N, C-alpha and C positions, 0 to 999 in steps of 0.2 A: 504493500500500500504506500502510495506517495505521501511523503511528509508534507504537512501544510507549509506554505512559504514562510509564514510568520515564525514558525519553529526553526526553520533552516536559517533565517536571518538572525534569530536570537543566538544560535550556535556560531554564526559568522562573527557577530559582535563580541561574543565571549572569546573566541579564538584570537581576535584582534587585540583584546585587552591583555592577553597572556604575556608574561615576561620570563624567559625569552619567548619570542615567536617561534612556533613550530610549523615547519613546512608541511608535514604529512597531515596535520590537523586542518591547516588552511586549504590545502589543495583538495582534501576530501570534501569539505563543506562547500567549496566552490563548485565541485562536480555534482554535488547533491541538489543544487539550485534548479528547481523546475517551476517555470512561470505558468500560471493558469491563463486561459485565453483572454480573460478580462481582469488583469491584475489591479489591485487597489492602489490608489494614487500614493498613499502614505507608505505602502510596502515598497513600491518602486523607488521612492525617495530614499528609504532605508538601504535598499540594495545599492543605489548609486553612491550613497555616503560611505558604505563599507568598501566599495571598490576604490573610491577616491582615497581612502586611508591607505590602501596598498600602493596606489599610484603616486600619492603624495604630491599632487599638482600644486598644493598651496605651500610647498617647501618648508614644512614645519619640522622636518627632521625624521619623520617616521620612515621614509624610504631608506635613509642611512642605517637606521636600526634594523630594518628588514634585511638588508644586505649583510650586516654584521652577524645577525642571528642565524640566517639560513644559508649564507654563501651567495656569491654573485649569480651563478647559473640558476640556482633554485629561485632566487629573488626575481631574476628575469622571467622565469616561467610563471611565477605568481602574477607578476605585472602584466604579462601577455594575457593570462586568463582573466584577470580583473578587467582589463580593457575590452576583451571580447564580450564579457557579460554586459557591459554598457552598450557596446556597439550592436549587440544582437537584440537589444530593446529598440534600436533605431531602425533596423531593417529585418526583413524576413529571410533568414539564411536558407530556408527551404523553398523559396519562391520558384526556382527553376524546376525542382522536383514536383511541386504542385502543378506547375504549368504542363510538364510532360505527362503527368497522370491525367489531367483534364483532356489533353489532346488524344491520348490513347482511349479514354472512355468515349469521347466524341466519335473517334474512328470506328469503334466497335458498334456504337449505336447507329451511325450512318450506314454501316454495312450489315445491319440487322444481325449482329453477333452478340452472344452472351458476354457481358463484361466480367472479366476475371475478378474473383472476390478480393484478391490482394490489392487491386486498384481501389476498390471501395473501402477497404479497411487499411489504408496505408498508415504505417506506424511513423507518422511525422508529428513533431510538436505542433501545437495549434498556432494559427495566425493570431497576432495580438491585437486587442483593442486598447489603444493607448488612452489612459484616463486624463491626460493633461491637455490643457489648451496650449496654443502656440507660445504664449508668454511664459507659462510655467515650463514647458518643454525646452524653450530656449535657455532659460535660467539653469535648468538641470544639466544640460550638455555643454554649457559655456566653459567649464574647466577643461573638458576634453578638447573642445575646439581651440581654446587658447593654447593648450599644449601643442597641438599640431601646427598651429600658426607660428609658434615660437620655433618649432623644429625646422620651418622652411628656410630660416637663415643659413642653416648648414646643409639642408637637403631640400631643394625646391620641389621635389616630387613626393615628399613624405606623406602627403594627405591623399594621394591618388586612390589608394585601396579603399579607404573608408568612404571617400566621396563617390567613387564608382558604385559601391554597394548600396549606399543610401539613395543616390539619385536614380538607380535602376530598380531596387527592390525595397526601398524604404517605406515605412509607414507614413501616411500622408503628412502629418504634422512635421516629421523630421525631414521629409523630402523637401518641403518648402524652406525649412531652416537651412538645409545644406545648399540648396540652389542660391539662396540669398548670400550665404557665406562665400561661396565660390565666385559669385558675381562681384562681390565686394573686393575680393582679391584682385580680380582682373582690373577693376576700376582704379584700385590703389597701387597697382604694379607690384603686388606681392606674389612670390613664387614665379613659375614660368608664365610668360605672357600667353594669353589666348587659350587657357586651359578649358574653359567652358566650351569654346568652339571646337577644341580638340576632342572633347568627349563626344560631341555630336558627330564629328567626322569619324571617330572610332566606331561608333554604332553603324554608320554607313558601310565602313570597311568590313566589319564583322558580317554584316548581311551579304556583302559582295563575296566574301570567302566561302559562303555556303551556296553560291550560285551554281546551278546545274542546268545547262552545261557551263563550263568556265567562260570567262570573258575572252573574246577573240584577242589574239596577240596585239593587233594594231591598236585596239582600244586600251590594252594594258600599257603599251608603250606610251600612248598619249596621256592616260589618266592616272596610272599607278607609278610608273618609273619616276616621274618628277617628285612624287611624294617621298621617295627615299632620301631626298635632299632637304626635306622639311626640317625646321628648327625644333619642332615639338616631337619628343620621343614617342608619344602615343600614336601620332600619325605615321611616323616611320615604321613602328612595330606593326601597326594595322595594315599598312600597304604591303609590307613584307609577308605578313601572314596570309593575305589574299593571294599573293604570288605563289607562296608555298603550296596552298591548297590547289591552285591550278596546275602546278608542275607535278603534283602527286598523281595526276592522270598520266598513264604511260604514253599516250599519243599526243601529249602537249609539249611544246607549243604547236600551233596549227599553221605556222608560217615558216617556210624554209629560211627566211631572212632573220628569224628570231634566234636568240642564244639558246643552245641546248641546256640541259640541266647542269652539266659541268661548268659551262661558261657563265650561267646565272649565279652559281655558287661562288665562282671566282670573282665576279663583279661585286657581289655583296661583301665578300671577304676583303675587298680592296677599297670600300667606301672610306672617305676621309672623315666623315662625321657619323656618329651613331652606328658604328660598324657592328658591335656586339648586339645591339638592339635589333638591327635588321636581320642578322643571321639567326638570332633566337626566334624572331617572328616568323621567318621563313620555315624553320624546322617545325615550329608550332603548327603552321598550316599544312606542311608536308606530311607530318606524322599522323596519318589517319588511323593507324592501327595501334597507337600508343606504345611504339617500340623505341622511341627516342632516336638517338643518333644511329642506331642500327638500321633505321628506315633508309638513311642515306647509304650506309656501308653496304647494305644488301641489295640496293637498287641495281637492276641489270644495266641501266644506262651508265653506271659509274664503275663497272667492272673492267678488268683487263689493264689495270694500272693507270687509267685516265684521271683518277682522282684520289688524292691521299688525304684521308680524313684527319689524321693526326696533324699533318702540316697545316691544314686549313684551320683547325682549332688553335694551334699555337700562334698562327698569324693573327687570329682574332684577339686572343688574350694579351698578346704582346702590345697590340695597338691600344686596346681599351682596357683600363684597369678598374673602371667603375660602370656598373650597369644597374640603373634604377629599377625598382619593381614597377611593372606595368600591369594594370588589370585586364588588358585586352590582348596580351601575348606573353607566352612563357619566355623567361630570360634564357640565354644560351648557357649560363652557368648551371641551370637546373638540369639540362640534358648532359652537360659535361660531368657533373658529379655522379650521375647515375651510370653513365657509360664507362667511366674510368675508375670506378670504385674498387675494382679488383686488378688494376694495372699499375703496380707501384712504380715502375720505371717512368711512366708518363706523369704520375703524380709528383714524383721527385723533380721532374722537369718543370712542373708548374712552380715549385718553390724556387728553382733556379731563375725562373722568369719573374720573380717578385710577386707571385700570386699565392701567398701562403694561405689566405682565407679560402680560396678555391681548393687548394690542396687539402686543407683540413676538412672541408665538406666531403671530398672524395674519400679520404682516409677513414672517416668516421661513419660513412654511410652504411656499411655492412656490420651488423651487430654480432660479429664473431671474428675470430682471427683469420686474416687473409694472408696467404703465403707471400712473403716479401714486403709486407706493409709495415712491419714493426720498425725498421730503420727510418721509414718516412715519418712515422708518428714520433719517434724519439727525436728527430730533427725538429719537428713542429713543436715539441714540448719545450724547446729552447727558444722559441720565437719571441721577439720583443713585444708582440701584441699579447696582452694578458689573456684575452678571451680565447685566442687561438691556442696558446700554450696550455691553458686550463682544460680546454676541450680535448686536446691530444693526451694530456696526462690522465684524464679521467677514462678515456677510451683504452689507453694502455692498461690501466689498472683493472678495468672490467673484463677485458677480453684477451690480454696477453700475459697475464700473471705478474 
Protein backbone atom coordinates (compact mmCIF):
# COMPACT_ATOMS: atom_id res chain seq x y z
CA UNK A 1 0.00 0.00 0.00
CA UNK A 2 1.31 3.42 -0.97
CA UNK A 3 2.31 5.62 1.95
CA UNK A 4 0.36 8.90 2.13
CA UNK A 5 2.41 11.82 0.82
CA UNK A 6 2.19 13.71 4.12
CA UNK A 7 3.84 10.80 5.97
CA UNK A 8 6.63 10.59 3.38
CA UNK A 9 7.22 14.33 3.68
CA UNK A 10 7.39 14.02 7.47
CA UNK A 11 10.12 11.36 7.07
CA UNK A 12 11.89 13.63 4.58
CA UNK A 13 11.91 16.54 7.06
CA UNK A 14 13.15 14.28 9.86
CA UNK A 15 15.98 12.96 7.65
CA UNK A 16 16.98 16.53 6.80
CA UNK A 17 17.17 17.44 10.50
CA UNK A 18 19.54 14.57 11.30
CA UNK A 19 23.14 15.29 12.28
CA UNK A 20 25.09 13.95 10.55
CA UNK A 21 23.03 13.59 7.40
CA UNK A 22 22.66 10.01 6.18
CA UNK A 23 22.75 9.29 2.46
CA UNK A 24 20.84 5.99 2.59
CA UNK A 25 18.00 7.50 4.63
CA UNK A 26 17.69 10.52 2.37
CA UNK A 27 17.84 8.64 -0.93
CA UNK A 28 15.30 6.09 0.34
CA UNK A 29 12.76 8.71 1.31
CA UNK A 30 13.21 10.59 -1.98
CA UNK A 31 12.57 7.38 -3.88
CA UNK A 32 9.47 6.76 -1.78
CA UNK A 33 7.81 10.02 -2.84
CA UNK A 34 4.66 9.33 -4.85
CA UNK A 35 2.45 12.24 -5.81
CA UNK A 36 -1.30 11.80 -6.13
CA UNK A 37 -2.98 13.03 -9.32
CA UNK A 38 -4.28 16.11 -7.45
CA UNK A 39 -1.67 16.98 -4.81
CA UNK A 40 -2.51 19.40 -2.02
CA UNK A 41 -1.01 22.87 -2.40
CA UNK A 42 0.58 22.82 1.06
CA UNK A 43 2.04 19.35 0.48
CA UNK A 44 3.67 20.51 -2.75
CA UNK A 45 5.13 23.49 -0.94
CA UNK A 46 6.58 21.18 1.74
CA UNK A 47 8.08 18.98 -0.98
CA UNK A 48 9.73 21.96 -2.67
CA UNK A 49 11.07 23.26 0.65
CA UNK A 50 12.65 19.87 1.43
CA UNK A 51 14.26 19.68 -1.97
CA UNK A 52 15.57 23.23 -1.71
CA UNK A 53 17.20 22.34 1.62
CA UNK A 54 19.26 19.73 -0.23
CA UNK A 55 19.98 22.03 -3.15
CA UNK A 56 20.79 24.97 -0.86
CA UNK A 57 19.96 27.62 -3.41
CA UNK A 58 19.77 30.21 -0.66
CA UNK A 59 23.46 29.56 0.23
CA UNK A 60 22.95 29.11 3.97
CA UNK A 61 25.59 26.44 4.29
CA UNK A 62 23.44 23.30 4.21
CA UNK A 63 24.97 22.19 0.93
CA UNK A 64 28.46 22.30 2.42
CA UNK A 65 27.32 20.14 5.34
CA UNK A 66 25.70 17.67 2.93
CA UNK A 67 28.96 17.22 1.04
CA UNK A 68 30.92 16.90 4.29
CA UNK A 69 28.52 14.32 5.73
CA UNK A 70 27.94 12.02 2.75
CA UNK A 71 30.83 12.77 0.35
CA UNK A 72 30.87 14.65 -2.92
CA UNK A 73 29.57 11.91 -5.23
CA UNK A 74 26.68 10.96 -2.99
CA UNK A 75 25.87 14.60 -2.34
CA UNK A 76 25.79 15.17 -6.08
CA UNK A 77 23.39 12.25 -6.48
CA UNK A 78 21.08 13.62 -3.80
CA UNK A 79 21.16 17.05 -5.42
CA UNK A 80 20.26 15.58 -8.80
CA UNK A 81 17.37 13.60 -7.29
CA UNK A 82 16.07 16.62 -5.39
CA UNK A 83 16.19 18.76 -8.52
CA UNK A 84 14.36 16.06 -10.45
CA UNK A 85 11.57 15.98 -7.83
CA UNK A 86 10.92 19.68 -8.43
CA UNK A 87 11.22 19.46 -12.19
CA UNK A 88 8.82 16.52 -12.40
CA UNK A 89 6.14 18.65 -10.79
CA UNK A 90 6.69 21.09 -13.65
CA UNK A 91 6.29 18.63 -16.55
CA UNK A 92 4.82 15.22 -17.28
CA UNK A 93 7.81 12.93 -17.73
CA UNK A 94 5.52 10.23 -19.10
CA UNK A 95 3.90 12.45 -21.73
CA UNK A 96 5.49 10.65 -24.67
CA UNK A 97 4.50 7.25 -23.29
CA UNK A 98 0.92 8.43 -22.85
CA UNK A 99 0.90 9.81 -26.38
CA UNK A 100 2.17 6.54 -27.82
CA UNK A 101 -0.47 4.55 -25.92
CA UNK A 102 -3.23 6.87 -27.17
CA UNK A 103 -2.01 6.44 -30.74
CA UNK A 104 -2.00 2.64 -30.42
CA UNK A 105 -5.48 2.60 -28.88
CA UNK A 106 -6.78 4.82 -31.69
CA UNK A 107 -5.13 2.56 -34.30
CA UNK A 108 -6.79 -0.56 -32.85
CA UNK A 109 -10.16 1.17 -32.67
CA UNK A 110 -9.94 2.53 -36.21
CA UNK A 111 -9.05 -0.93 -37.51
CA UNK A 112 -11.81 -2.56 -35.42
CA UNK A 113 -9.32 -4.58 -33.39
CA UNK A 114 -9.51 -5.40 -29.72
CA UNK A 115 -7.39 -3.02 -27.65
CA UNK A 116 -4.78 -4.95 -25.61
CA UNK A 117 -5.46 -4.78 -21.89
CA UNK A 118 -1.94 -3.56 -21.12
CA UNK A 119 -2.70 -0.38 -23.11
CA UNK A 120 -5.77 0.29 -21.00
CA UNK A 121 -4.02 -0.50 -17.73
CA UNK A 122 -0.68 1.18 -18.40
CA UNK A 123 1.36 1.37 -15.19
CA UNK A 124 2.24 5.04 -15.46
CA UNK A 125 2.14 7.65 -12.71
CA UNK A 126 -0.84 9.97 -13.12
CA UNK A 127 -0.82 13.32 -14.85
CA UNK A 128 -0.85 16.03 -12.21
CA UNK A 129 -3.39 18.71 -11.57
CA UNK A 130 -1.29 21.57 -10.21
CA UNK A 131 -3.12 23.37 -7.37
CA UNK A 132 -1.20 26.64 -7.65
CA UNK A 133 -2.15 29.70 -9.66
CA UNK A 134 0.53 31.28 -11.84
CA UNK A 135 1.65 33.77 -9.20
CA UNK A 136 2.17 31.04 -6.59
CA UNK A 137 3.79 28.65 -9.06
CA UNK A 138 6.18 31.37 -10.20
CA UNK A 139 7.16 32.03 -6.58
CA UNK A 140 7.72 28.33 -5.86
CA UNK A 141 10.01 27.71 -8.84
CA UNK A 142 11.85 31.02 -8.63
CA UNK A 143 14.82 29.57 -6.65
CA UNK A 144 15.27 26.85 -9.28
CA UNK A 145 15.04 29.27 -12.19
CA UNK A 146 17.42 31.70 -10.48
CA UNK A 147 19.90 28.85 -10.01
CA UNK A 148 19.84 28.00 -13.72
CA UNK A 149 20.05 31.66 -14.70
CA UNK A 150 23.18 32.07 -12.54
CA UNK A 151 24.65 28.95 -14.17
CA UNK A 152 24.42 30.55 -17.61
CA UNK A 153 27.42 32.79 -16.94
CA UNK A 154 29.63 29.67 -17.03
CA UNK A 155 27.49 27.48 -19.28
CA UNK A 156 25.10 29.30 -21.65
CA UNK A 157 23.30 26.06 -22.50
CA UNK A 158 22.75 24.89 -18.90
CA UNK A 159 18.99 25.46 -18.98
CA UNK A 160 18.27 23.70 -22.29
CA UNK A 161 17.19 20.38 -20.76
CA UNK A 162 14.69 21.80 -18.29
CA UNK A 163 13.39 24.39 -20.74
CA UNK A 164 12.82 21.78 -23.45
CA UNK A 165 10.94 19.41 -21.15
CA UNK A 166 8.70 22.11 -19.71
CA UNK A 167 7.94 23.88 -23.00
CA UNK A 168 7.05 20.53 -24.61
CA UNK A 169 5.50 18.47 -21.82
CA UNK A 170 4.99 21.00 -19.03
CA UNK A 171 1.81 21.44 -17.05
CA UNK A 172 0.09 24.60 -18.35
CA UNK A 173 0.97 26.97 -15.50
CA UNK A 174 4.67 26.05 -15.69
CA UNK A 175 4.79 26.10 -19.48
CA UNK A 176 3.65 29.70 -19.41
CA UNK A 177 6.27 30.58 -16.79
CA UNK A 178 9.04 28.84 -18.74
CA UNK A 179 8.18 30.58 -22.01
CA UNK A 180 8.19 33.96 -20.25
CA UNK A 181 11.54 33.10 -18.64
CA UNK A 182 13.20 32.16 -21.93
CA UNK A 183 11.70 35.11 -23.78
CA UNK A 184 13.14 37.40 -21.10
CA UNK A 185 16.59 35.84 -21.64
CA UNK A 186 16.48 36.60 -25.34
CA UNK A 187 15.33 40.17 -24.74
CA UNK A 188 18.06 40.78 -22.14
CA UNK A 189 20.83 38.98 -24.02
CA UNK A 190 21.29 36.25 -21.41
CA UNK A 191 22.61 32.88 -22.58
CA UNK A 192 22.86 32.03 -26.26
CA UNK A 193 21.03 34.50 -28.51
CA UNK A 194 17.91 33.27 -30.28
CA UNK A 195 17.23 30.22 -28.13
CA UNK A 196 13.43 30.51 -28.34
CA UNK A 197 13.68 30.56 -32.14
CA UNK A 198 16.17 27.67 -32.00
CA UNK A 199 13.68 25.59 -30.02
CA UNK A 200 11.04 26.16 -32.71
CA UNK A 201 13.51 25.28 -35.47
CA UNK A 202 14.60 22.17 -33.57
CA UNK A 203 10.99 20.98 -33.55
CA UNK A 204 10.80 21.42 -37.33
CA UNK A 205 14.03 19.49 -37.80
CA UNK A 206 12.89 16.64 -35.56
CA UNK A 207 9.75 16.30 -37.68
CA UNK A 208 11.90 16.41 -40.81
CA UNK A 209 14.12 13.60 -39.49
CA UNK A 210 11.04 11.37 -39.33
CA UNK A 211 10.00 12.15 -42.90
CA UNK A 212 9.32 9.13 -45.10
CA UNK A 213 10.59 9.18 -47.79
CA UNK A 214 13.70 11.26 -46.99
CA UNK A 215 14.06 14.78 -48.30
CA UNK A 216 15.55 14.73 -51.83
CA UNK A 217 19.26 15.55 -51.83
CA UNK A 218 18.89 18.82 -53.71
CA UNK A 219 16.53 20.07 -51.00
CA UNK A 220 18.93 18.84 -48.31
CA UNK A 221 21.73 20.74 -49.98
CA UNK A 222 19.62 23.88 -50.11
CA UNK A 223 17.85 23.70 -46.72
CA UNK A 224 19.95 21.54 -44.37
CA UNK A 225 23.63 21.92 -45.22
CA UNK A 226 23.67 25.68 -44.49
CA UNK A 227 22.28 24.95 -41.01
CA UNK A 228 25.45 23.03 -40.14
CA UNK A 229 27.16 26.44 -40.04
CA UNK A 230 24.56 27.99 -37.72
CA UNK A 231 25.79 29.62 -34.53
CA UNK A 232 23.18 27.90 -32.36
CA UNK A 233 24.13 24.33 -31.37
CA UNK A 234 20.56 23.05 -31.29
CA UNK A 235 20.06 23.99 -34.92
CA UNK A 236 23.34 22.34 -35.94
CA UNK A 237 22.49 19.19 -33.99
CA UNK A 238 18.96 19.06 -35.40
CA UNK A 239 20.10 19.50 -39.00
CA UNK A 240 22.78 16.82 -38.60
CA UNK A 241 20.26 14.44 -37.02
CA UNK A 242 17.95 14.83 -40.00
CA UNK A 243 20.85 14.16 -42.37
CA UNK A 244 21.77 11.06 -40.38
CA UNK A 245 18.21 9.77 -40.59
CA UNK A 246 18.22 10.19 -44.38
CA UNK A 247 21.62 8.53 -44.82
CA UNK A 248 20.46 5.55 -42.73
CA UNK A 249 18.57 4.51 -45.86
CA UNK A 250 20.80 2.21 -47.93
CA UNK A 251 19.84 3.87 -51.20
CA UNK A 252 20.41 7.44 -50.02
CA UNK A 253 21.48 9.90 -51.36
CA UNK A 254 19.35 9.86 -54.49
CA UNK A 255 21.64 12.08 -56.58
CA UNK A 256 24.97 10.97 -58.13
CA UNK A 257 26.40 14.44 -57.41
CA UNK A 258 25.74 14.10 -53.67
CA UNK A 259 28.42 12.98 -51.18
CA UNK A 260 28.22 9.31 -50.28
CA UNK A 261 28.10 8.21 -46.63
CA UNK A 262 31.90 8.26 -46.20
CA UNK A 263 32.20 11.72 -47.75
CA UNK A 264 29.37 13.05 -45.58
CA UNK A 265 31.06 11.76 -42.41
CA UNK A 266 34.36 13.30 -43.44
CA UNK A 267 32.65 16.61 -44.16
CA UNK A 268 31.02 16.62 -40.71
CA UNK A 269 34.32 15.60 -39.11
CA UNK A 270 36.06 18.59 -40.66
CA UNK A 271 33.56 21.30 -39.68
CA UNK A 272 35.24 24.34 -38.17
CA UNK A 273 32.50 25.01 -35.64
CA UNK A 274 30.27 22.66 -33.61
CA UNK A 275 32.06 19.62 -35.05
CA UNK A 276 31.24 17.27 -32.16
CA UNK A 277 27.62 18.42 -32.08
CA UNK A 278 27.15 17.79 -35.79
CA UNK A 279 28.78 14.35 -35.62
CA UNK A 280 26.75 13.36 -32.58
CA UNK A 281 23.56 14.57 -34.21
CA UNK A 282 24.30 12.61 -37.38
CA UNK A 283 24.90 9.38 -35.45
CA UNK A 284 21.71 10.03 -33.47
CA UNK A 285 19.68 10.13 -36.69
CA UNK A 286 21.61 7.32 -38.38
CA UNK A 287 21.39 4.90 -35.45
CA UNK A 288 17.88 3.59 -36.10
CA UNK A 289 18.58 0.22 -34.42
CA UNK A 290 20.09 1.70 -31.22
CA UNK A 291 23.48 0.09 -31.87
CA UNK A 292 25.49 3.30 -31.47
CA UNK A 293 28.74 3.67 -33.38
CA UNK A 294 28.48 0.05 -34.46
CA UNK A 295 25.80 1.26 -36.87
CA UNK A 296 28.57 3.06 -38.75
CA UNK A 297 31.21 0.40 -38.23
CA UNK A 298 28.97 -2.33 -39.67
CA UNK A 299 27.45 -0.39 -42.57
CA UNK A 300 28.23 -2.06 -45.89
CA UNK A 301 28.95 1.31 -47.51
CA UNK A 302 31.88 1.84 -45.14
CA UNK A 303 33.52 -1.57 -45.47
CA UNK A 304 36.77 -2.41 -47.26
CA UNK A 305 38.92 0.15 -45.49
CA UNK A 306 37.18 3.21 -46.91
CA UNK A 307 36.41 4.58 -43.44
CA UNK A 308 38.39 4.37 -40.19
CA UNK A 309 36.01 4.91 -37.28
CA UNK A 310 38.75 5.33 -34.65
CA UNK A 311 40.50 8.02 -36.68
CA UNK A 312 37.22 9.83 -37.23
CA UNK A 313 36.49 9.85 -33.50
CA UNK A 314 39.99 11.04 -32.56
CA UNK A 315 39.73 13.85 -35.10
CA UNK A 316 36.46 14.99 -33.53
CA UNK A 317 37.60 14.95 -29.90
CA UNK A 318 40.94 16.57 -30.68
CA UNK A 319 39.15 19.54 -32.23
CA UNK A 320 36.24 19.87 -29.76
CA UNK A 321 36.84 19.46 -26.04
CA UNK A 322 33.40 20.71 -24.97
CA UNK A 323 30.03 19.44 -26.09
CA UNK A 324 26.94 20.87 -24.41
CA UNK A 325 23.90 18.78 -23.61
CA UNK A 326 21.25 19.19 -26.32
CA UNK A 327 17.69 17.95 -25.81
CA UNK A 328 17.16 17.31 -29.54
CA UNK A 329 20.23 15.19 -30.37
CA UNK A 330 22.53 12.79 -28.52
CA UNK A 331 26.11 14.02 -27.98
CA UNK A 332 28.96 12.13 -29.63
CA UNK A 333 30.52 11.42 -26.21
CA UNK A 334 27.49 9.29 -25.36
CA UNK A 335 28.18 6.99 -28.29
CA UNK A 336 31.92 7.05 -27.64
CA UNK A 337 31.67 5.97 -24.01
CA UNK A 338 29.46 3.01 -24.91
CA UNK A 339 31.50 1.90 -27.94
CA UNK A 340 34.95 2.08 -26.34
CA UNK A 341 34.13 0.92 -22.81
CA UNK A 342 35.97 -2.37 -23.40
CA UNK A 343 38.81 -0.97 -25.53
CA UNK A 344 41.48 0.21 -23.07
CA UNK A 345 44.06 1.18 -25.72
CA UNK A 346 41.66 3.69 -27.25
CA UNK A 347 40.61 4.97 -23.82
CA UNK A 348 44.25 5.53 -22.93
CA UNK A 349 44.59 7.53 -26.14
CA UNK A 350 41.70 9.72 -25.01
CA UNK A 351 43.74 10.60 -21.91
CA UNK A 352 46.76 11.37 -24.09
CA UNK A 353 44.54 13.72 -26.11
CA UNK A 354 43.57 15.61 -22.96
CA UNK A 355 40.08 14.09 -22.71
CA UNK A 356 40.28 12.53 -19.26
CA UNK A 357 36.59 13.04 -18.53
CA UNK A 358 35.64 11.12 -21.67
CA UNK A 359 38.15 8.42 -20.74
CA UNK A 360 36.65 8.19 -17.26
CA UNK A 361 33.14 7.74 -18.72
CA UNK A 362 34.44 4.89 -20.90
CA UNK A 363 36.49 3.21 -18.18
CA UNK A 364 33.65 3.22 -15.61
CA UNK A 365 30.82 2.25 -17.97
CA UNK A 366 31.10 -1.53 -17.42
CA UNK A 367 30.32 -2.54 -13.82
CA UNK A 368 32.82 -5.37 -13.71
CA UNK A 369 36.53 -5.78 -14.40
CA UNK A 370 37.48 -5.23 -18.06
CA UNK A 371 40.68 -6.82 -19.33
CA UNK A 372 43.39 -4.18 -19.72
CA UNK A 373 41.34 -1.34 -18.18
CA UNK A 374 42.98 -1.33 -14.73
CA UNK A 375 46.07 0.68 -15.85
CA UNK A 376 43.72 3.22 -17.45
CA UNK A 377 41.79 3.63 -14.21
CA UNK A 378 45.00 3.86 -12.19
CA UNK A 379 46.15 6.70 -14.42
CA UNK A 380 42.78 8.42 -14.11
CA UNK A 381 42.96 8.04 -10.33
CA UNK A 382 45.92 10.44 -10.46
CA UNK A 383 44.07 13.02 -12.54
CA UNK A 384 44.18 16.62 -11.35
CA UNK A 385 40.38 16.91 -11.63
CA UNK A 386 38.97 15.68 -8.28
CA UNK A 387 35.71 14.32 -9.75
CA UNK A 388 37.58 12.24 -12.35
CA UNK A 389 40.10 10.92 -9.84
CA UNK A 390 37.39 10.08 -7.29
CA UNK A 391 35.28 8.21 -9.86
CA UNK A 392 38.29 6.18 -11.01
CA UNK A 393 39.33 5.31 -7.46
CA UNK A 394 35.81 4.22 -6.56
CA UNK A 395 35.53 2.05 -9.69
CA UNK A 396 38.90 0.46 -8.97
CA UNK A 397 37.88 -0.34 -5.41
CA UNK A 398 34.52 -1.82 -6.43
CA UNK A 399 35.59 -3.92 -9.40
CA UNK A 400 39.37 -4.43 -9.40
CA UNK A 401 40.11 -5.29 -5.79
